[in-house]
C-alpha positions in Angstrom: -55.3 59.0 93.6 -53.9 60.5 90.4 -55.7 59.6 87.2 -53.8 57.2 85.1 -52.7 58.6 81.7 -51.4 56.5 78.8 -47.8 57.0 78.0 -47.3 58.8 74.6 -43.9 57.3 73.9 -41.9 54.1 74.4 -38.8 53.6 76.4 -35.5 52.9 74.8 -35.6 49.1 75.1 -39.2 49.1 73.8 -38.2 50.9 70.7 -35.4 48.4 70.1 -37.9 45.6 70.4 -40.2 47.4 68.1 -37.4 47.8 65.5 -36.9 44.0 65.4 -40.7 43.5 65.2 -40.9 45.9 62.2 -37.9 44.2 60.6 -39.6 40.8 60.8 -43.0 42.2 59.6 -41.4 43.6 56.4 -39.7 40.3 55.6 -42.9 38.4 56.4 -44.9 40.6 54.0 -42.3 39.9 51.3 -40.7 43.3 51.0 -37.1 42.8 50.1 -34.3 44.7 51.9 -32.2 46.6 49.4 -28.5 47.4 49.9 -27.4 51.1 50.4 -25.6 51.1 47.0 -28.6 49.7 45.2 -30.9 52.1 46.9 -29.0 55.2 46.0 -28.2 54.0 42.5 -32.0 53.7 41.9 -32.6 57.1 43.5 -29.8 58.7 41.5 -29.8 56.7 38.2 -26.5 56.3 36.3 -25.6 59.5 34.5 -27.8 61.7 36.7 -24.8 62.9 38.7 -21.4 64.4 37.8 -19.2 62.1 35.8 -16.5 64.6 35.1 -15.9 68.3 36.1 -17.9 70.8 34.1 -20.5 68.4 32.7 -23.2 70.6 34.2 -24.5 67.9 36.7 -24.6 68.0 40.4 -23.4 65.6 43.1 -24.7 64.0 46.3 -23.6 65.9 49.4 -23.4 63.5 52.4 -23.0 65.0 55.9 -21.4 63.4 58.9 -22.6 65.2 62.0 -20.6 65.1 65.2 -21.8 66.3 68.6 -19.9 69.3 70.0 -16.5 68.3 71.2 -16.7 64.8 69.6 -15.0 65.6 66.3 -15.5 67.7 63.2 -18.7 67.6 61.2 -17.7 66.8 57.6 -19.4 66.8 54.2 -18.5 64.4 51.4 -19.0 64.9 47.7 -20.4 61.7 46.0 -20.3 61.7 42.2 -21.9 59.4 39.7 -19.6 56.5 40.7 -21.0 56.5 44.2 -17.5 55.5 45.5 -17.5 58.0 48.4 -20.9 56.6 49.6 -18.9 54.2 51.9 -17.8 57.3 54.0 -21.3 57.5 55.5 -22.5 53.9 55.3 -22.1 52.5 58.9 -21.6 56.0 60.2 -23.1 57.1 63.6 -24.9 60.1 62.1 -24.8 60.4 58.4 -27.3 62.4 56.3 -28.1 62.4 52.6 -30.8 64.6 51.0 -32.7 63.3 47.9 -31.1 66.2 46.0 -28.1 66.8 43.8 -25.9 69.9 44.5 -23.4 72.0 42.7 -20.3 72.9 44.8 -19.1 71.1 47.9 -21.7 72.0 50.6 -25.3 71.1 51.4 -26.9 74.6 51.1 -30.1 75.6 49.3 -28.0 78.0 47.2 -26.2 75.0 45.8 -29.2 72.8 45.4 -29.7 71.6 41.8 -32.3 68.9 41.3 -34.8 67.1 43.6 -35.0 63.4 42.9 -37.6 62.3 45.5 -40.2 63.7 47.9 -39.4 62.1 51.3 -41.8 62.1 54.3 -40.4 61.3 57.7 -43.1 59.7 60.0 -41.7 59.3 63.5 -42.9 57.2 66.5 -43.9 54.3 64.4 -44.4 51.0 66.2 -45.3 47.6 64.7 -49.1 48.3 64.7 -48.6 51.7 63.1 -46.4 50.1 60.4 -49.2 47.5 59.8 -51.7 50.4 59.4 -49.4 52.2 56.9 -48.9 49.0 54.8 -52.7 48.4 54.8 -53.3 51.9 53.6 -50.7 51.6 50.9 -52.4 48.4 49.7 -56.0 49.7 49.7 -55.2 53.0 48.1 -56.0 55.2 51.1 -52.4 56.5 51.0 -50.1 56.8 48.1 -47.7 53.8 48.0 -44.1 54.9 48.3 -41.3 53.5 46.1 -39.3 52.7 49.2 -39.9 52.5 52.9 -36.8 53.1 55.0 -36.8 52.0 58.6 -35.0 54.8 60.5 -35.1 53.5 64.1 -38.2 54.9 65.8 -39.8 55.9 62.6 -39.9 55.4 58.8 -38.9 57.5 55.9 -41.3 57.2 52.9 -39.5 57.8 49.6 -41.5 58.8 46.6 -39.1 58.7 43.7 -39.9 61.3 40.9 -40.3 60.4 37.3 -38.1 63.3 36.4 -35.9 65.3 38.8 -37.3 68.8 39.6 -35.0 71.8 39.0 -34.7 73.7 42.3 -35.1 77.2 41.2 -35.6 79.7 44.0 -39.1 80.7 42.7 -40.2 77.1 43.3 -39.1 76.8 46.9 -42.3 78.0 48.6 -44.6 75.9 46.4 -42.6 72.7 46.9 -42.4 73.3 50.7 -46.2 73.9 50.9 -46.9 70.7 48.9 -44.5 68.7 51.1 -46.1 70.0 54.3 -49.6 69.0 53.1 -48.2 65.6 52.2 -46.6 65.2 55.7 -49.8 66.1 57.4 -51.7 63.6 55.2 -49.3 60.7 56.1 -48.5 61.5 59.7 -51.7 60.8 61.6 -53.2 58.9 64.5 -53.0 55.6 62.6 -49.4 55.9 61.5 -47.8 57.4 64.6 -48.2 57.2 68.4 -47.5 60.9 68.5 -50.0 62.2 65.8 -49.9 65.7 67.1 -46.1 66.1 66.6 -45.6 66.0 62.8 -42.0 66.8 61.8 -42.5 69.5 59.1 -39.2 69.1 57.2 -38.3 71.4 54.3 -37.4 70.2 50.8 -33.6 70.6 51.5 -33.8 68.3 54.5 -31.3 65.4 54.7 -32.3 62.0 56.0 -30.2 59.3 57.8 -28.2 57.5 55.2 -29.4 53.9 54.4 -26.8 51.7 56.0 -25.8 54.2 58.7 -26.7 53.9 62.4 -30.2 54.8 63.6 -30.7 56.7 66.9 -31.1 53.3 68.6 -27.4 52.4 68.0 -24.9 50.5 65.9 -27.0 47.3 66.1 -30.0 49.0 64.6 -29.0 50.3 61.2 -31.2 52.3 58.8 -32.7 49.8 56.3 -34.4 50.2 53.0 -37.3 48.1 51.8 -38.7 48.2 48.3 -42.5 48.6 48.1 -43.1 49.3 44.5 -41.6 50.3 41.1 -43.6 53.5 41.1 -42.1 56.9 40.2 -44.4 59.9 40.6 -45.0 63.4 39.4 -45.8 66.3 41.8 -49.3 66.2 40.4 -49.6 62.6 41.5 -48.6 63.6 45.0 -51.1 66.5 45.1 -53.9 64.2 43.8 -53.3 61.9 46.7 -54.0 64.6 49.2 -57.8 65.2 49.6 -58.8 68.9 49.1 -55.2 69.9 48.5 -55.3 73.6 47.4 -51.5 74.0 46.7 -51.2 75.8 43.4 -48.5 74.1 41.3 -48.6 76.7 38.5 -45.5 78.6 39.7 -43.5 75.4 39.1 -44.0 76.0 35.4 -43.2 79.7 35.3 -39.9 80.7 33.8 -37.6 81.7 36.7 -36.5 85.3 36.9 -32.9 85.9 36.0 -30.6 86.6 38.9 -28.9 90.0 38.6 -25.4 89.7 37.2 -24.4 93.2 38.5 -21.3 93.0 40.8 -21.1 95.0 44.0 -18.5 97.3 42.4 -20.8 97.9 39.4 -23.7 98.5 41.8 -21.6 101.1 43.6 -21.3 103.0 40.3 -24.8 102.4 39.0 -26.8 102.8 42.2 -24.9 105.1 44.5 -27.7 106.0 46.8 -28.6 102.4 47.3 -25.0 101.5 47.8 -24.5 104.3 50.4 -27.6 103.2 52.4 -27.5 99.4 52.1 -23.8 98.7 52.0 -21.9 101.6 53.6 -24.5 102.5 56.2 -26.0 99.0 56.6 -29.6 100.1 56.5 -32.1 97.3 56.1 -34.3 97.1 53.0 -37.7 98.8 53.1 -41.0 97.0 52.5 -43.5 98.5 50.0 -46.5 100.4 51.3 -48.6 97.4 50.5 -46.5 95.4 53.0 -46.9 98.0 55.7 -44.1 100.4 54.9 -41.8 99.2 57.8 -38.1 98.4 57.7 -37.0 94.8 57.5 -33.5 93.3 57.5 -31.9 91.4 54.6 -32.7 87.7 54.5 -28.9 87.1 54.7 -29.2 87.9 58.4 -31.6 85.0 58.9 -29.4 82.6 56.9 -26.4 83.8 58.9 -28.1 82.9 62.2 -29.0 79.5 60.8 -25.3 78.9 60.2 -24.6 80.0 63.8 -27.0 77.4 65.1 -25.1 74.7 63.1 -21.6 75.9 63.9 -21.6 77.6 67.4 -24.7 76.9 69.5 -24.1 74.4 72.3 -26.1 72.5 74.9 -27.5 75.2 77.2 -28.3 77.6 74.4 -30.4 75.3 72.2 -33.9 76.5 73.3 -33.0 80.2 73.0 -31.3 79.6 69.6 -34.7 78.7 68.2 -36.3 81.7 69.9 -33.6 83.9 68.3 -34.4 82.2 64.9 -38.0 83.4 65.4 -36.8 86.9 66.1 -34.4 87.1 63.2 -37.1 85.5 60.9 -39.6 88.2 61.8 -37.0 91.0 61.4 -36.2 89.6 57.9 -39.8 89.2 56.8 -39.6 85.4 56.7 -42.9 83.6 56.7 -44.0 81.8 59.9 -44.4 78.6 57.9 -40.7 78.7 56.8 -39.5 79.6 60.3 -41.3 76.6 61.7 -39.8 74.3 59.0 -36.3 75.6 59.6 -36.7 75.2 63.4 -37.7 71.5 63.2 -34.9 70.9 60.7 -32.4 71.7 63.4 -33.8 69.1 65.8 -31.4 66.2 65.1 -28.4 68.5 65.2 -29.4 70.2 68.5 -30.2 66.8 70.0 -26.7 65.5 69.0 -25.0 68.2 71.0 -25.3 66.2 74.3 -25.1 62.6 75.3 -26.6 63.3 78.8 -29.7 61.2 79.1 -31.3 63.8 81.4 -30.7 66.7 78.9 -32.4 65.6 75.6 -33.6 68.2 73.1 -37.0 67.1 71.8 -39.7 68.2 69.4 -41.6 69.5 72.5 -38.7 71.9 73.1 -38.8 73.2 69.5 -42.6 73.5 69.7 -42.4 75.4 73.0 -39.7 77.8 71.6 -41.9 78.4 68.5 -44.7 79.6 70.8 -42.9 82.9 70.6 -44.4 83.4 67.1 -47.9 83.4 68.7 -47.1 86.3 71.0 -46.5 90.0 70.3 -44.6 89.8 67.1 -43.4 93.4 67.1 -42.1 92.9 70.7 -40.4 89.6 69.8 -38.6 91.1 66.8 -37.1 93.9 69.0 -36.7 92.4 72.4 -34.2 89.8 71.2 -31.3 92.3 71.2 -27.7 91.4 70.4 -26.9 91.3 74.1 -30.0 89.1 74.9 -29.1 86.6 72.2 -25.5 86.5 73.3 -26.4 85.9 76.9 -28.8 83.2 76.3 -27.2 81.3 73.4 -23.6 81.9 74.3 -22.9 82.8 70.7 -20.7 85.9 70.2 -22.2 88.5 68.0 -19.8 91.4 67.1 -21.4 94.9 67.6 -21.6 97.5 64.8 -18.7 99.9 65.2 -20.5 103.2 65.9 -18.8 104.0 69.2 -22.2 103.6 70.9 -23.8 106.4 68.9 -27.2 106.1 67.3 -27.0 105.6 63.5 -28.3 109.2 62.7 -25.5 110.8 64.9 -22.9 108.4 63.5 -23.7 109.3 59.9 -23.9 113.0 60.6 -20.4 113.0 62.0 -19.1 110.9 59.1 -20.5 113.4 56.6 -19.1 116.3 58.5 -15.7 114.7 58.5 -15.9 114.4 54.7 -16.8 118.1 54.3 -13.9 119.1 56.6 -11.5 117.1 54.5 -12.6 119.0 51.4 -12.1 122.3 53.1 -8.4 121.6 53.9 -7.9 120.4 50.3 -7.7 116.6 50.9 -8.9 114.3 48.1 -12.2 112.8 49.1 -13.6 109.7 47.4 -17.2 110.7 46.9 -18.4 107.3 45.8 -20.6 109.1 43.3 -21.0 107.3 40.1 -19.7 107.7 36.6 -23.2 106.7 35.6 -24.6 110.1 36.5 -21.7 111.9 34.8 -22.1 109.6 31.7 -25.8 110.5 31.3 -25.2 114.2 31.8 -22.3 114.3 29.4 -24.3 112.4 26.8 -27.1 114.9 27.1 -24.8 117.8 26.7 -23.4 116.4 23.5 -26.8 115.3 22.2 -29.2 118.2 23.0 -32.0 116.7 21.0 -31.2 113.2 22.0 -33.8 110.8 23.5 -33.6 108.5 26.5 -33.8 105.4 24.2 -30.7 106.7 22.3 -28.8 107.3 25.5 -29.6 103.8 26.7 -28.5 102.2 23.5 -25.3 104.2 23.0 -24.0 104.2 26.7 -25.1 100.6 27.5 -26.6 101.9 30.8 -29.7 100.3 32.2 -33.0 102.0 31.5 -33.8 102.9 35.1 -30.2 104.3 35.5 -30.7 106.7 32.5 -34.2 107.7 33.7 -32.8 108.4 37.2 -30.1 110.8 36.0 -31.9 112.3 33.0 -32.6 116.0 33.1 
């Protein structure tokens, strides 16, 4: 006789019953339900979002996700008036991150300010909710500003005293702190699946308060106010025992992004332009990093867009394996690859309504096992053809007529030389920067590099490069 094992999840009707029980518990404990408009107004106080174009403030970006073949996924810009919030209230699958954005799309490049740290704890029944409320009351866990009942789980919102500017140099630190916070809150007392924490990144969107939960239209996402507290990132770190996340980088001045255009780069850095743009060679790591070639991170971000826009049911599992492959090729940390993979879970699950074809955390976890294998083999075995065959996403080939890169470049250079021989004008792509430095030196025989830099306006490294 087979040994009986306890089920690690509830059935659909059991979760619906648990939703009602949790709803009754919150009201019994005296935690008032707050309307969607009041919730988001408190999260994004009046004046914190754009009131008129050009005032330097960001907006909420709300996303309506639709399964493949069920309509177009849309994004809505919600300004300080919150008027467009009604577009996602009541929606089947509406997401809102606790972030303001510049522009019209929910991308990390457009992210402006973080207004709350949100932890998603899933598989929360009535007993698990009781445990959480007790821990918030006795100080074992940091009490959130709001608890949002999201269907099977809860979203714990920790409003920040001041919004945090989302400079790129802060991304890794914020993600590391949030992961430590998730692991602190998602445990064997708060979830019936303690070994399956959902490690979401800082740019993650969460089901809109007032929209439908996974349980259906009769089980909306509801917000309950637990405190008036607003926190600092130091408060959050202090609530995590033995947390070793270094917050110092959050106070460093961000490095200025280069303002050099691609056309200017072509003139200033001809060798770089020829290799990286014309020939498409990947960037090279330093010797300290192993001295091996890696691809530009843009390739990794491109594949993430492909997952959102083109991957369909049947290619979901392999799309995460491909994410691992592209991540390794681009030098992305394993931690970030895992966060990004789990962030796609809701979207990939939404691609089918077949009850026998769900896409679960276990599927993501299994696909991520690829990171534990032979990394070098994984980063090379996932060829363009392999990814196309398994994900059904079309990936155009580089136009080299099936030649290897060395042969292709050799023939291209030979063609250029032949064109010169017969007298045709050939655009060398060589810079005026080199000519500028040489001509300046000829007219200033006793001149110094510093004088050349000042008078020509060229960058220091450019002058040093061409100086003779």
